[in-house]
N, C-alpha and C positions, 0 to 999 in steps of 0.2 A: 490463283496464283499470283497475280501481280500485286492483288494486295499482301499476299504472304512475303513474296521478296521486296515490297517495302517497309514492311513489318521489322524485316531480317536487316537490311541496310542501318535503317535508323536504331536497332539496338546495336549493332555492330560497332556503328559511327557514336555511339553515347560510351560504350563500354572503352573504344579508345582512348575520347575525351576526356573520361573520368581515369585511366590509367595513366595518362600525361599530366593530368593536374593533379593527381593523388601521390607522384613520384617525388616529391617532396625539391623537385629544381634539384636532386644530387649532382647532375654532371653540371651543373651552373657553377661558376668558383666567379665568387667577387673579388675581384683585383683592382688596385689602387693605384693611381697614375704612375708611381713611382716601381709598381712590378710585385705590391707586399699583397698576397692573397688573404682569405677569410681562413680561417682554421677554427678545425671542430675539436671540441674539448669532452670528456666525458666525466660528469660532477657525480663524485660518489653522494649518496643516500644513507641514514641512518636505518637500521632494523627495520622501520613506522614508513620507508619510502621517503622521509625528507631531507632536503638537503639543507644545510647547516644556515641558510637565511630561512626557507620556511620554519624550520625547528624554532627562530629569534620570534619570529611574526606570531606562531601559532601561541609561544610562551609568553608573549606580550599580553596579547587578547585573553588570554585564562588570568595573566594576573591582572590588568585594568579590569576585568570581572568576576573579582572574586568579591563574592558576598560580606559587606563586615570590613572590608580591607582599607586598611588606614596608609594613608604614604604622606610623604612629609616634602614641600614645597621651598626650596629655596628661589630667590631673586638678588643675582648676584650683580655687584658694578662689573662692566668688563674693564673699568678703568682701574681702578682699585683694588680688586678681588675680595670687596668687602660686603658681605651680606648686609641686603639692603633690607630684607624680609622674609620672613619663617611664618610658615603655617603647617599646621597638617593637614592632610586631605582627608575626607571622606568617600571612598569609593576611585574617583579618579579625575585628572584637571579634564575639563573641556574646553574646544577651541571656538570662537565666536563664529567660524564659517561652519560649526556642523548644524544640518536642519533634519526635521522629521520628514519636511516634505520638498521636491525639487525645488529651484530656485529660478528653473527656463523651463519653457514646451517648446517642441520644435510647431512651429505655425503653419511648414508648407514644404514642399519639396518629398525626397526619397531617395533610395541606394544612389551614390553616384551623381546626387542634386545637389545646387547649393541651397541650404535650408535659412528659414530665418527662423529666428527665435524670440520668445516673448517672455517679460518678468510675469512670475505667478506670484500673489499674494502671499506672503510668509506667516509663519505660526502666530506673529502677535499681530497679525491684520496689516501689515505695511510691507512696502516693496521697498528697493534695494538694500545694498549692502550698509553695514557699519565700519567702525575701524577697528581694527585685530584688535581683538582680546583672549584674556584665558579668565574663566570661570572654576569656581569648585565651593563646596561647603567643608567646613573644617569638620575635627572630632566633635563637637560643643552642636551640632548643626548650624553653624552660623552663615550666612554665604557669602562668596567674595568673589570681585572682577578689580581684573588686572590687566590695564591696557599694556601692551608691550610697546616699547618706545626702543629709540637707539642707546648705545652704553648697559645693557641691561641682558641678561642670561637666567633663563630658566633652567631648575635643576629639580627633576622629581626624584623620592626615591622610596623603595618601601623600608626602607632603614634610615635611623637621623645618622647623620652625619657630623662630625666635631666641627665645630666653626671659632674662633676667636672671639668674636660679639656678632650681634644684630642690632641693628638700627634698628626695626620695628618687627615687634615679637608677638604676633597674634595670637600667640596662646599666654602669654601674660597678662590678657586686658582683664581688667579688674569688673567684675559683672557687680551687677546692680541687686540688692536685698531687697 
């Protein structure tokens, strides 16, 4: 009988604890020192249950992964507005930070414990970071890599845009016969 009582006590305590932590802290209101309190709003979703932001992200992922798609890349001077470089993009532009494998791994620790991280050998057999760049293949299958520097803006579109002139047009290069 004592064992059943202990089991029931543990079960009831567990249910009370679960009820308390699953209450979503509805009674707690975050208030700033100035007296302004946190507000809860209801965000509308579309017929599929997406918010506008979620739909934008889903549409971008769909656009980025269309087989055979061609995009248009423009590198624009932040100072003059002049297009410094134009290129088609086969598929999508990728940033230098993307990897097929993780860059670090946890060496020790667990939940709520400070962790030590170690570099992992990268896909190309090296360690460490490179300077920031983007890369792509154009519609002719030519590889391009552009380092990101101050004073430039990158614009990518699935349709060409009208510009006055282009300093370097990668589509106008003459091919060797």
